[in-house]
Rosetta silent file (secondary structure, phi, psi, omega in degrees, C-alpha in Angstrom):
SEQUENCE: XXXXXXXXXXXXXXXXXXXXXXXXXXXXXXXXXXXXXXXXXXXXXXXXXXXX
SCORE:     score description
SCORE:     0.000 S_00000001
   1 L     0.000  -43.353 -178.445   68.702  107.758   15.608 S_00000001
   2 H   -61.188  -37.322  179.686   65.877  108.643   18.001 S_00000001
   3 H   -64.145  -38.289  177.786   68.385  109.984   20.519 S_00000001
   4 H   -63.145  -39.622  179.599   69.833  112.350   17.875 S_00000001
   5 H   -65.200  -42.465  179.948   66.353  113.697   17.144 S_00000001
   6 H   -64.369  -44.022  178.595   65.700  114.335   20.838 S_00000001
   7 H   -62.028  -44.096  178.481   69.036  116.126   21.257 S_00000001
   8 H   -61.301  -38.384  178.238   68.317  118.239   18.163 S_00000001
   9 H   -60.750  -47.872 -178.386   64.878  119.121   19.554 S_00000001
  10 H   -66.526  -32.970  175.885   66.329  120.391   22.825 S_00000001
  11 H   -64.564  -40.054  177.309   68.937  122.448   20.971 S_00000001
  12 H   -66.783  -40.917  178.617   66.137  124.138   19.027 S_00000001
  13 H   -61.818  -39.159  178.660   64.146  124.746   22.201 S_00000001
  14 H   -63.110  -28.004 -179.810   67.243  126.355   23.745 S_00000001
  15 H   -83.833  -18.628 -173.776   67.381  128.793   20.812 S_00000001
  16 H   -62.443  -45.980 -178.828   63.725  129.785   20.992 S_00000001
  17 H   -59.558  -54.410  177.983   64.005  132.136   23.991 S_00000001
  18 H   -59.802  -35.972  178.610   66.922  134.186   22.663 S_00000001
  19 H   -65.857  -41.642  178.187   65.295  134.338   19.221 S_00000001
  20 H   -64.015  -39.114  176.788   62.037  135.668   20.698 S_00000001
  21 H   -62.959  -42.990  178.941   64.018  138.306   22.637 S_00000001
  22 H   -61.815  -44.755 -179.803   65.819  139.339   19.451 S_00000001
  23 H   -59.589  -44.665 -179.777   62.518  139.633   17.543 S_00000001
  24 H   -62.702  -47.044 -179.892   61.015  141.832   20.281 S_00000001
  25 H   -64.306  -38.489  178.420   64.088  144.074   20.469 S_00000001
  26 H   -63.511  -45.362  178.981   64.238  144.309   16.677 S_00000001
  27 H   -60.524  -44.105  178.607   60.571  145.319   16.504 S_00000001
  28 H   -63.537  -43.379 -179.764   61.085  147.975   19.176 S_00000001
  29 H   -64.122  -46.524 -179.989   64.182  149.362   17.435 S_00000001
  30 H   -64.649  -39.022  177.870   62.518  149.494   14.024 S_00000001
  31 H   -59.687  -39.280  178.515   59.439  151.089   15.563 S_00000001
  32 H   -72.118  -36.642 -175.293   61.595  153.876   16.991 S_00000001
  33 H   -78.971  -45.751 -175.448   63.598  154.337   13.809 S_00000001
  34 H  -112.333  -12.203  179.373   61.013  154.240   11.051 S_00000001
  35 L    58.915 -130.371 -176.932   57.716  154.481   12.901 S_00000001
  36 L   -96.752    9.947  177.393   54.805  153.881   10.571 S_00000001
  37 L   -69.329  166.660  178.235   56.766  154.616    7.358 S_00000001
  38 L   -66.255  148.823  179.587   57.236  151.979    4.697 S_00000001
  39 L   -97.018 -164.796 -179.499   59.924  149.397    5.237 S_00000001
  40 H   -60.579  137.855  178.035   62.436  147.701    2.993 S_00000001
  41 H    58.203   27.987  174.837   61.185  146.751   -0.475 S_00000001
  42 H    81.169   12.082  177.063   57.873  148.487    0.137 S_00000001
  43 L   -66.258  170.162 -178.607   56.750  146.402    3.120 S_00000001
  44 L   -83.041   16.765  175.469   54.397  147.989    5.623 S_00000001
  45 L    67.255 -123.606 -176.267   57.297  148.444    8.053 S_00000001
  46 H   -61.107  -39.221  178.366   56.414  147.852   11.698 S_00000001
  47 H   -59.493  -39.703  177.679   53.015  146.382   10.809 S_00000001
  48 H   -60.756  -45.485 -179.087   54.770  143.805    8.643 S_00000001
  49 H   -66.976  -38.598  179.541   57.087  142.822   11.504 S_00000001
  50 H   -63.189  -34.015 -176.444   54.245  142.618   14.016 S_00000001
  51 H   -92.838   -4.183 -177.688   52.350  140.213   11.768 S_00000001
  52 L   -77.397    0.000    0.000   55.351  138.094   10.745 S_00000001
């Protein structure tokens, strides 16, 4: 069981880098597209994403 947990941990760690890259690219894209306007469902747009 412990070995399965360790393998699962490393799989999650492997996903962290690509996920962080996606978040950064998403933030940059949204910043260019909507700027400081309100986002979906009335969120604060880019400010919401920066603080998420």
